[in-house]
C-alpha positions in Angstrom: 91.0 127.4 122.9 88.4 124.7 123.5 90.1 122.2 121.2 93.2 122.3 123.5 91.4 121.1 126.6 90.6 117.7 125.3 92.5 114.4 125.5 95.6 114.7 123.3 95.1 118.4 123.4 97.0 120.8 121.2 98.5 122.3 124.4 100.5 119.2 125.0 101.3 118.2 121.4 104.4 118.9 119.3 104.1 122.1 117.2 105.1 121.8 113.5 105.7 124.5 111.1 103.8 123.4 108.1 106.0 123.1 105.0 103.2 124.1 102.7 99.4 124.3 102.3 97.3 123.1 99.4 96.1 125.7 96.9 92.3 126.4 96.8 90.2 126.8 93.7 88.8 130.2 94.7 88.4 132.9 97.3 85.0 131.5 98.1 86.5 128.1 98.9 89.1 129.7 101.1 86.5 131.7 103.0 84.4 128.5 103.5 87.3 126.4 104.8 88.6 129.3 107.0 85.2 129.6 108.7 84.8 125.9 109.0 88.2 125.4 110.7 87.4 128.4 113.0 84.1 126.9 114.0 85.6 123.5 114.7 88.6 124.9 116.6 86.2 126.9 118.8 84.0 123.9 119.6 84.5 121.3 122.3 84.6 118.5 119.7 87.9 116.7 119.2 89.0 116.5 115.5 92.0 116.2 113.3 92.8 117.8 110.0 94.0 115.1 107.5 94.1 114.5 103.8 95.9 116.9 101.4 96.5 119.5 104.1 98.4 117.0 106.2 100.4 115.7 103.3 101.4 119.3 102.4 102.3 120.1 106.0 104.7 117.2 106.3 106.1 117.0 102.8 105.9 120.5 101.2 104.0 119.0 98.2 101.6 121.7 96.9 98.6 120.7 94.9 95.1 122.0 94.5 92.4 120.5 96.8 88.7 120.5 96.3 87.8 119.6 99.8 88.9 119.3 103.4 89.2 116.0 105.4 88.2 116.2 109.0 88.8 113.1 111.0 87.0 112.4 114.3 85.9 109.5 116.5 82.7 107.8 115.5 80.7 109.2 118.3 81.7 112.8 117.4 80.7 112.7 113.7 77.1 113.4 114.5 78.2 116.2 116.9 80.1 117.9 114.1 77.3 117.5 111.5 74.7 118.8 114.0 76.9 121.8 115.0 77.1 122.9 111.3 73.5 122.1 110.6 72.5 124.4 113.5 74.5 127.3 112.1 72.9 127.0 108.7 75.0 124.6 106.6 73.7 121.7 104.7 74.8 118.4 105.9 74.7 114.8 104.6 75.4 111.4 105.9 76.9 110.0 102.8 77.7 106.5 104.3 76.7 105.7 107.9 79.7 103.3 108.1 82.3 106.0 107.7 81.5 109.4 106.1 79.5 112.6 106.6 79.7 115.9 104.6 79.1 119.6 105.3 78.2 121.8 102.4 78.0 125.4 101.5 76.9 125.6 97.9 79.5 123.7 95.8 82.0 123.7 98.5 82.2 120.9 101.2 84.3 119.1 103.7 84.3 115.5 104.7 83.8 114.2 108.2 85.5 110.9 108.4 85.5 108.5 111.4 86.6 105.2 109.7 87.9 103.8 106.4 85.5 102.9 103.6 86.6 99.3 103.8 85.8 99.1 107.5 89.4 98.2 108.6 90.4 101.4 110.2 88.7 103.6 112.7 89.8 106.9 114.3 90.7 106.2 118.0 91.9 108.1 121.0 95.6 107.4 120.2 95.1 109.3 116.9 94.4 112.4 119.0 97.1 111.6 121.5 99.8 111.4 118.7 98.7 114.3 116.6 100.6 117.5 116.0 99.6 121.2 116.4 99.7 123.4 113.4 98.5 126.9 112.4 96.0 126.4 109.6 93.9 129.1 107.9 94.2 131.4 111.0 93.4 128.8 113.6 95.5 126.5 115.8 94.4 122.9 115.2 95.5 119.3 115.6 96.7 117.7 112.4 97.0 113.9 112.0 100.4 112.5 113.0 102.6 111.1 110.2 102.2 107.5 111.5 98.4 107.7 111.3 98.6 109.6 108.0 100.3 106.6 106.5 97.9 104.1 108.1 94.9 106.1 106.7 96.3 105.9 103.1 97.6 102.3 102.9 94.4 100.8 101.4 93.6 103.6 99.0 94.7 101.7 95.8 92.4 101.5 92.8 92.2 102.7 89.3 90.6 106.1 90.3 93.0 106.9 93.1 96.2 105.6 94.5 97.9 107.2 97.5 101.2 105.4 97.3 103.1 108.6 96.3 101.7 110.4 99.4 103.0 107.5 101.6 106.4 107.6 100.0 106.7 111.4 100.3 105.6 111.2 103.9 108.3 108.6 104.7 110.9 110.6 102.8 110.2 113.9 104.6 108.9 112.7 108.0 110.6 109.3 108.6 112.1 110.5 111.9 108.6 111.3 113.2 107.0 108.0 112.4 106.4 105.5 115.1 107.2 102.4 113.2 106.2 100.0 116.0 102.8 101.6 116.2 102.4 101.5 112.4 103.2 97.8 112.5 100.6 97.3 115.2 98.0 99.0 113.1 98.8 96.8 110.1 99.6 93.6 112.0 96.9 91.5 110.4 97.6 93.0 107.0 101.4 93.1 107.3 101.8 92.3 103.6 100.2 95.7 102.8 102.8 97.4 104.9 105.6 95.4 103.3 104.2 96.4 99.8 104.4 100.1 100.8 107.9 99.8 102.2 109.2 98.0 99.1 107.5 100.6 97.0 109.3 103.3 98.9 112.7 101.5 98.6 112.2 101.1 94.9 111.3 104.8 94.4 114.1 106.1 96.5 117.0 103.6 96.4 119.4 106.2 97.9 117.1 106.7 100.9 116.5 103.1 101.8 118.0 103.7 105.2 114.9 105.6 106.3 113.2 102.3 106.8 114.3 100.7 110.1 116.2 97.4 109.5 114.3 95.7 112.3 111.0 96.4 110.6 112.0 95.1 107.3 113.7 92.0 108.9 110.4 91.3 110.8 108.3 91.5 107.7 110.6 89.4 105.6 110.8 86.8 108.4 107.0 86.7 108.4 107.1 86.2 104.6 109.7 83.4 104.9 107.6 81.6 107.5 104.4 82.0 105.5 106.2 80.4 102.5 106.8 77.3 104.5 103.1 76.7 105.1 100.5 75.3 102.7 98.2 77.8 100.9 94.9 78.5 102.6 92.0 76.2 101.8 89.4 79.0 101.6 89.6 80.9 98.3 89.4 84.5 99.4 90.1 87.8 97.6 91.2 90.6 99.9 91.5 92.9 96.9 88.1 94.3 97.7 89.7 96.0 100.7 91.6 98.0 98.0 88.8 98.4 95.4 85.3 97.1 95.5 84.9 97.7 91.7 88.3 96.4 90.5 87.9 93.0 92.3 84.2 92.6 91.9 84.6 89.8 89.3 86.6 87.7 91.7 83.6 87.5 94.1 80.8 87.5 91.7 82.1 85.1 89.0 85.4 83.4 90.1 84.3 81.7 93.3 86.3 83.8 95.8 84.9 85.0 99.1 85.4 88.6 100.0 86.8 89.5 103.4 83.6 88.1 104.9 81.3 85.4 103.7 81.8 81.9 102.4 83.6 81.0 99.2 84.8 77.9 97.5 87.5 75.6 99.1 90.7 75.3 97.1 91.5 71.7 96.2 94.1 70.3 98.7 
């Protein structure tokens, strides 16, 4: 199929037997997603299935889903939206920084090319390290477990927290995770990776061995070195990378800068 001729094509990717698929709310929803996946698979546009479908495929966790997450490179988002607009679907650019949507009545799927906080963007290596899976009657690429974890690391607020998805993915697919690549994704935010790994170790004490010793040693060594240094002078709050709302007061009232911008200097 056309999807298999592209870089990181399904023809050259590992095939996985999905452990499970999410449940859908209705026969109408199933028909919509089946047609949408078929249209995407028949196109020449590279894409990945992610979100709840990927979590279910790797972990066997079954839960109801209200939408479908399609990941693509930034330049391909408009191609996907235009394709579905041309065949009669309603489309919307919800946020030009990361998100589009395709609708059929009350049903929709998301077209995602970056994270809402601007840290992550879908790149060629996501396609190159994907997996092939049979989904709703079509052969498609599904996001790899390494990138699945990366895509969920910053989803932490009062309304949604994907820590359980990360822990379940590590538990069930730890032997498929490229830990070095995961560290490279999170290099500048290595403390977030350490938080996720400590969360996993706490949840599954008998399964701690699934985290490579070298990775934990590296992160703890970074922490030890950091502790020997003085605190940063600039008062910043990186919490807004996790939740714009929950950490709004820090920036608006307490003198902290967000990820960008100028804030107060901490007294030396």
